[in-house]
Backbone as ProteinMPNN parsed JSONL, in Angstrom:
{"seq_chain_A": "MLPACNCNRHARRCRFNMELYKLSGRTSGGVCLKCRHNTAGRHCHYCKEGYYRDNSKPITDRKACKEASIFLKSKLTRRGRTFTQEANPRKSLYRGMFDTPNPVFVFLDYEEFWG", "coords_chain_A": {"N_chain_A": [[0.924, -1.035, 0.048], [0.512, 2.196, -0.794], [1.231, 5.053, 0.861], [1.028, 7.737, -0.072], [-1.086, 7.558, -1.72], [-3.456, 7.358, -0.259], [-5.517, 5.232, 0.316], [-7.149, 4.333, 2.11], [-6.447, 1.995, 3.624], [-7.599, -0.019, 2.18], [-6.665, -0.68, -0.425], [-3.908, -2.224, -2.27], [-2.572, -1.417, -4.235], [-1.816, 1.583, -6.442], [-2.3, 4.237, -8.765], [-0.264, 6.922, -10.46], [-2.113, 9.922, -11.554], [-1.44, 12.431, -13.525], [-3.348, 14.553, -14.396], [-5.406, 14.685, -12.618], [-3.652, 15.182, -10.358], [-2.735, 17.879, -11.129], [-5.161, 19.064, -11.17], [-5.903, 19.053, -8.503], [-4.516, 21.062, -7.563], [-1.673, 20.374, -7.196], [-1.613, 18.688, -5.273], [-2.488, 16.169, -4.866], [-2.421, 13.069, -6.898], [-2.976, 10.533, -6.812], [-4.449, 7.363, -7.547], [-6.372, 4.797, -6.199], [-6.147, 1.251, -6.962], [-8.406, -1.341, -7.393], [-9.934, -1.668, -5.142], [-10.823, -3.045, -1.817], [-12.606, -4.987, 0.483], [-15.424, -3.991, 0.101], [-15.367, -1.556, -0.511], [-15.237, 1.605, -2.717], [-14.264, 4.116, -5.174], [-12.057, 6.561, -5.7], [-10.236, 7.119, -3.807], [-10.822, 4.774, -2.15], [-12.758, 5.387, -0.383], [-15.569, 5.413, -0.326], [-18.587, 3.374, 0.146], [-19.514, 0.411, -1.854], [-21.479, -0.054, -4.602], [-24.585, -1.499, -3.187], [-23.859, -1.921, -0.661], [-23.501, -0.025, 2.638], [-22.235, 2.459, 4.497], [-21.006, 1.913, 7.742], [-21.291, 3.955, 10.257], [-20.143, 3.837, 12.794], [-17.678, 2.89, 12.867], [-14.411, 3.62, 11.502], [-13.685, 4.785, 8.074], [-11.065, 3.19, 7.458], [-11.575, 0.655, 8.475], [-11.746, -2.736, 7.933], [-14.385, -3.68, 7.892], [-16.156, -1.408, 7.636], [-17.911, -1.057, 5.612], [-20.958, -2.463, 5.519], [-23.12, -4.957, 4.256], [-26.049, -4.016, 2.489], [-28.932, -5.125, 3.188], [-31.556, -4.744, 3.401], [-34.899, -3.439, 2.893], [-36.455, -0.834, 2.762], [-39.549, 0.497, 3.85], [-42.102, 2.87, 4.24], [-45.296, 4.158, 5.514], [-47.806, 6.375, 5.676], [-50.835, 7.443, 6.67], [-53.501, 9.573, 6.54], [-56.708, 11.264, 6.771], [-57.873, 9.612, 4.897], [-55.91, 9.676, 2.681], [-53.047, 8.162, 1.405], [-49.801, 8.014, 1.694], [-46.595, 6.62, 0.431], [-43.356, 5.699, 0.853], [-40.702, 4.303, -0.397], [-37.695, 2.501, -0.071], [-34.905, 1.001, -1.479], [-31.714, -0.181, -1.072], [-30.097, -1.903, -2.705], [-30.713, -0.922, -5.121], [-29.42, 1.463, -5.481], [-28.449, 4.475, -6.424], [-26.207, 6.29, -6.12], [-23.207, 5.795, -4.455], [-23.606, 4.703, -1.413], [-25.986, 5.707, -0.95], [-29.719, 5.919, -0.807], [-32.085, 5.264, -3.134], [-35.014, 6.429, -3.945], [-38.647, 5.98, -5.075], [-40.378, 7.931, -4.504], [-39.191, 10.778, -3.818], [-40.302, 13.368, -3.141], [-41.738, 12.731, -0.952], [-41.007, 13.831, 1.658], [-41.033, 16.645, 1.095], [-44.088, 17.286, 1.692], [-47.025, 18.922, 1.736], [-47.785, 20.508, 4.35], [-50.256, 21.678, 5.603], [-51.811, 20.672, 3.655], [-52.044, 17.971, 4.02], [-52.307, 17.659, 7.138], [-54.148, 19.448, 7.717]], "CA_chain_A": [[-0.084, -0.096, -0.056], [1.205, 3.409, -0.787], [0.686, 5.896, 1.816], [0.759, 8.872, -1.008], [-2.307, 7.351, -2.345], [-4.579, 7.412, 0.732], [-6.348, 4.23, -0.093], [-7.566, 4.01, 3.429], [-6.271, 0.565, 3.729], [-8.48, -0.725, 1.294], [-6.017, -1.284, -1.618], [-2.421, -2.696, -2.205], [-1.812, -0.415, -5.33], [-2.711, 2.633, -6.865], [-1.516, 4.765, -10.068], [-0.829, 8.346, -10.633], [-2.531, 10.597, -12.572], [-1.035, 13.906, -13.788], [-4.364, 15.52, -14.84], [-5.763, 14.733, -11.262], [-2.357, 16.212, -9.733], [-2.74, 19.172, -11.417], [-6.838, 19.701, -10.647], [-6.063, 18.983, -6.91], [-3.589, 22.023, -6.898], [-0.669, 19.639, -7.015], [-1.693, 18.037, -3.716], [-2.636, 14.627, -4.718], [-2.587, 12.776, -8.014], [-2.978, 9.172, -6.726], [-5.892, 6.659, -7.842], [-6.238, 3.398, -5.873], [-6.709, 0.121, -7.722], [-9.144, -2.603, -6.701], [-10.359, -1.399, -3.645], [-11.088, -4.394, -1.252], [-13.49, -4.659, 1.615], [-16.45, -3.478, -0.37], [-15.043, -0.274, -0.956], [-14.881, 2.064, -4.021], [-13.709, 5.586, -5.106], [-10.641, 7.166, -6.173], [-9.185, 6.693, -2.292], [-11.571, 3.573, -1.357], [-13.428, 5.991, 0.587], [-17.007, 5.126, -0.512], [-18.994, 1.894, -0.008], [-19.525, 0.119, -3.341], [-23.257, -0.477, -4.584], [-25.081, -2.488, -2.404], [-23.42, -1.756, 0.749], [-23.857, 0.91, 3.33], [-21.393, 2.787, 5.469], [-21.125, 1.682, 9.347], [-20.599, 5.13, 10.937], [-19.629, 3.609, 14.224], [-16.302, 2.495, 12.374], [-13.537, 4.514, 10.758], [-13.501, 4.34, 6.806], [-10.274, 2.368, 7.149], [-11.808, -0.631, 9.235], [-12.213, -3.513, 7.121], [-16.111, -3.76, 7.95], [-16.775, -0.301, 7.588], [-18.957, -1.108, 4.677], [-21.918, -3.625, 5.613], [-24.101, -5.352, 2.92], [-27.472, -3.463, 2.781], [-29.9, -6.261, 2.82], [-32.961, -4.433, 3.895], [-35.807, -3.004, 2.2], [-37.29, 0.034, 3.636], [-40.955, 0.863, 3.548], [-42.965, 3.821, 5.553], [-46.644, 4.391, 5.02], [-48.522, 7.323, 6.219], [-52.23, 7.612, 6.163], [-54.311, 10.689, 7.126], [-57.902, 11.852, 6.415], [-58.234, 8.652, 3.512], [-54.988, 9.798, 1.898], [-51.883, 7.457, 1.899], [-48.691, 8.238, 1.149], [-45.725, 5.719, 0.882], [-42.004, 5.829, 0.627], [-39.661, 3.078, -0.421], [-36.217, 2.858, -0.313], [-34.156, -0.323, -1.811], [-30.469, 0.01, -1.082], [-29.459, -2.702, -3.513], [-30.787, -0.221, -6.323], [-28.747, 2.663, -5.139], [-28.284, 5.197, -7.598], [-25.097, 6.703, -5.855], [-22.558, 5.052, -3.376], [-24.175, 4.711, -0.174], [-27.281, 6.825, -0.846], [-30.824, 5.123, -1.315], [-32.827, 5.394, -4.378], [-36.583, 6.264, -3.639], [-39.032, 6.254, -6.029], [-41.146, 9.225, -4.344], [-38.379, 11.818, -3.184], [-41.124, 14.189, -2.755], [-42.424, 12.459, 0.147], [-40.308, 14.963, 2.562], [-41.983, 17.638, 0.971], [-45.368, 16.999, 1.407], [-47.569, 20.459, 2.307], [-48.169, 20.366, 6.001], [-51.546, 22.265, 5.48], [-52.692, 19.805, 2.863], [-52.022, 16.456, 4.755], [-52.827, 17.546, 8.28], [-55.328, 20.34, 7.916]], "C_chain_A": [[0.866, 1.263, 0.1], [0.658, 4.615, 0.1], [0.317, 7.051, 1.062], [-0.682, 8.827, -1.676], [-3.454, 7.434, -1.699], [-5.624, 6.486, 0.317], [-7.14, 3.706, 1.325], [-7.602, 2.579, 3.865], [-6.945, -0.413, 3.177], [-8.016, -1.146, -0.194], [-4.615, -1.389, -1.665], [-1.761, -1.627, -3.347], [-2.532, 0.708, -5.747], [-1.409, 3.311, -8.34], [-1.734, 6.218, -10.059], [-1.046, 8.803, -11.877], [-2.185, 12.051, -12.795], [-2.131, 14.919, -13.839], [-5.106, 15.526, -13.272], [-5.065, 15.687, -10.48], [-2.848, 17.419, -10.087], [-3.997, 19.989, -11.12], [-6.67, 19.614, -9.139], [-5.101, 20.196, -6.307], [-2.264, 21.52, -6.632], [-0.448, 19.199, -5.635], [-1.676, 16.278, -3.99], [-3.047, 14.143, -6.188], [-2.845, 10.944, -8.014], [-4.405, 8.627, -6.834], [-5.66, 5.455, -7.277], [-7.064, 2.526, -6.589], [-7.24, -1.117, -6.955], [-9.212, -2.454, -5.328], [-11.143, -2.627, -2.98], [-12.251, -3.898, 0.102], [-15.157, -3.871, 1.378], [-16.677, -2.049, -0.505], [-14.93, 0.291, -2.406], [-14.59, 3.741, -3.806], [-12.068, 5.819, -5.3], [-9.744, 6.833, -4.825], [-9.899, 5.513, -1.612], [-12.34, 4.363, -0.322], [-14.97, 6.01, 0.595], [-17.412, 3.497, -0.177], [-19.38, 1.609, -1.544], [-21.162, -0.036, -3.239], [-23.707, -1.725, -3.898], [-24.756, -2.903, -1.046], [-23.482, -0.183, 1.388], [-22.617, 1.185, 4.444], [-21.797, 2.737, 7.239], [-20.39, 2.837, 9.911], [-20.03, 5.012, 12.433], [-18.109, 2.974, 13.878], [-15.541, 3.326, 11.553], [-13.637, 3.941, 9.381], [-12.301, 3.178, 6.614], [-10.339, 0.945, 8.032], [-12.148, -1.451, 8.183], [-13.689, -3.612, 6.902], [-16.787, -2.629, 7.963], [-17.908, -0.121, 6.609], [-19.661, -2.28, 4.828], [-22.886, -3.895, 4.292], [-25.565, -4.705, 3.373], [-28.467, -4.525, 2.149], [-31.259, -6.225, 3.062], [-33.855, -3.739, 2.955], [-36.739, -2.251, 3.048], [-38.617, 0.604, 3.106], [-41.786, 1.942, 4.584], [-44.244, 4.225, 4.387], [-47.42, 5.146, 5.784], [-49.737, 7.43, 5.661], [-52.971, 8.811, 7.225], [-55.516, 11.291, 6.129], [-58.411, 10.834, 4.919], [-57.039, 8.922, 2.746], [-53.703, 9.217, 2.3], [-50.71, 7.83, 1.104], [-47.516, 7.345, 1.464], [-44.478, 6.139, 0.215], [-41.595, 4.614, 0.618], [-38.465, 3.321, -0.613], [-35.54, 1.462, -0.541], [-32.561, 0.062, -1.895], [-29.976, -0.686, -2.414], [-29.515, -2.042, -5.019], [-30.127, 1.138, -6.235], [-28.064, 3.382, -6.522], [-26.705, 6.022, -7.315], [-24.436, 6.153, -4.555], [-23.014, 5.232, -2.189], [-25.647, 5.354, -0.075], [-28.669, 5.692, -1.678], [-31.673, 5.571, -2.403], [-34.492, 5.42, -4.032], [-37.599, 6.974, -4.829], [-40.228, 7.432, -5.79], [-40.447, 10.087, -3.886], [-39.119, 12.743, -2.671], [-41.925, 14.182, -1.167], [-42.204, 13.434, 1.703], [-40.72, 16.231, 2.469], [-43.3, 17.998, 0.988], [-45.707, 18.57, 2.223], [-48.13, 20.063, 3.324], [-49.586, 20.583, 6.181], [-52.247, 20.874, 4.888], [-53.137, 18.396, 3.572], [-52.536, 16.715, 6.298], [-54.202, 18.322, 8.502], [-56.326, 19.939, 8.119]], "O_chain_A": [[1.766, 1.372, 0.933], [-0.478, 5.026, -0.136], [-0.754, 7.542, 1.416], [-1.3, 9.812, -2.079], [-4.495, 7.574, -2.339], [-6.682, 6.993, -0.058], [-7.672, 2.596, 1.359], [-8.587, 2.044, 4.374], [-6.924, -1.569, 3.602], [-8.72, -1.767, -0.991], [-4.027, -0.527, -1.012], [-0.63, -1.147, -3.269], [-3.725, 0.851, -5.48], [-0.272, 2.983, -8.678], [-2.796, 6.785, -9.805], [-0.549, 8.441, -12.943], [-2.793, 12.861, -12.096], [-1.934, 16.048, -13.391], [-5.322, 16.659, -12.841], [-5.541, 16.718, -10.006], [-3.452, 18.044, -9.215], [-4.017, 21.196, -10.884], [-7.513, 20.266, -8.523], [-4.882, 20.39, -5.111], [-1.604, 22.177, -5.826], [0.592, 19.293, -4.983], [-1.001, 15.42, -3.42], [-3.971, 14.755, -6.724], [-2.881, 10.249, -9.029], [-5.382, 9.209, -6.365], [-4.704, 4.851, -7.764], [-8.248, 2.715, -6.867], [-6.627, -1.744, -6.092], [-8.569, -3.098, -4.499], [-12.057, -3.153, -3.616], [-12.559, -2.77, 0.487], [-15.848, -3.351, 2.255], [-17.75, -1.45, -0.589], [-14.551, -0.479, -3.288], [-14.647, 4.414, -2.777], [-11.141, 5.09, -4.946], [-8.631, 6.316, -4.916], [-9.546, 5.269, -0.458], [-12.514, 3.755, 0.735], [-15.57, 6.602, 1.493], [-16.6, 2.576, -0.257], [-19.529, 2.534, -2.342], [-21.879, -0.112, -2.241], [-23.195, -2.829, -4.083], [-25.18, -3.877, -0.423], [-23.506, 0.776, 0.616], [-22.133, 0.282, 5.126], [-22.674, 3.39, 7.803], [-19.169, 2.841, 10.065], [-19.567, 5.946, 13.088], [-17.45, 2.583, 14.842], [-16.244, 3.861, 10.695], [-13.685, 2.714, 9.303], [-12.466, 2.311, 5.756], [-9.343, 0.253, 8.24], [-12.919, -0.936, 7.373], [-14.15, -3.623, 5.761], [-17.98, -2.664, 8.266], [-18.734, 0.786, 6.717], [-19.133, -3.271, 4.324], [-23.261, -3.028, 3.503], [-26.077, -4.91, 4.474], [-28.717, -4.71, 0.958], [-32.042, -7.174, 3.012], [-33.208, -3.412, 1.96], [-37.569, -2.723, 3.824], [-38.689, 1.126, 1.994], [-41.999, 1.591, 5.744], [-44.262, 4.458, 3.179], [-47.836, 4.541, 6.772], [-49.902, 7.508, 4.444], [-52.918, 8.813, 8.455], [-55.32, 11.694, 4.983], [-59.17, 11.275, 4.055], [-57.09, 8.159, 1.782], [-53.179, 9.589, 3.349], [-50.763, 7.924, -0.122], [-47.282, 7.189, 2.663], [-44.477, 6.817, -0.812], [-41.981, 3.802, 1.459], [-38.093, 4.287, -1.28], [-35.691, 0.707, 0.42], [-32.222, 0.661, -2.915], [-29.425, 0.057, -3.226], [-28.751, -2.361, -5.93], [-30.443, 1.935, -7.119], [-27.354, 2.863, -7.384], [-26.069, 6.347, -8.318], [-25.166, 6.067, -3.567], [-22.672, 6.356, -1.819], [-26.275, 5.397, 0.983], [-28.597, 4.99, -2.687], [-31.878, 6.774, -2.241], [-35.097, 4.358, -3.884], [-37.456, 8.081, -5.349], [-40.921, 7.813, -6.734], [-41.207, 10.627, -3.084], [-38.702, 13.133, -1.581], [-42.445, 15.079, -0.502], [-43.05, 13.637, 2.573], [-40.821, 16.962, 3.455], [-43.684, 18.973, 0.343], [-44.977, 19.18, 3.004], [-49.025, 19.223, 3.241], [-50.205, 19.77, 6.867], [-53.038, 20.168, 5.514], [-54.263, 17.9, 3.637], [-53.279, 15.819, 6.697], [-55.12, 17.963, 9.239], [-57.278, 20.704, 8.278]]}, "name": "protein", "num_of_chains": 1, "seq": "MLPACNCNRHARRCRFNMELYKLSGRTSGGVCLKCRHNTAGRHCHYCKEGYYRDNSKPITDRKACKEASIFLKSKLTRRGRTFTQEANPRKSLYRGMFDTPNPVFVFLDYEEFWG"}
C-alpha cells in the first residue's frame, strides 16, 4: 500500500494521474486500484453499490461497509389519503445513498396533509 495514495487501507496498489494532480492544486494525483472490503472511489472512501457505511467504524476499518440487505418502506395515512415511500439500497443510484421512487415525500404540504 502506498501512503501517498491514501487508499484507507483498502487497496494495495495505486497509479499516478497527472491530470488529477494538476486539478488538485498539485497535492494528490493518486488513484487507488482494486479497492477491497466493499469500498470504491478514488481513495476507496465510499461503500460500493449494495453496501452502506457503518458510521460506528472508521473508513479504514475492514468492516466499515456493510451489506445493505434491507428493504425500507414507510406508509403514512391521514384523512383517507395514503403516502408511501420505499427505499431499496440494492438499487442505489449513488454510493451509499438510497434510491426512492417518491423523493417528494419529505416535502409534503403540511396544511394539505394535516389540515
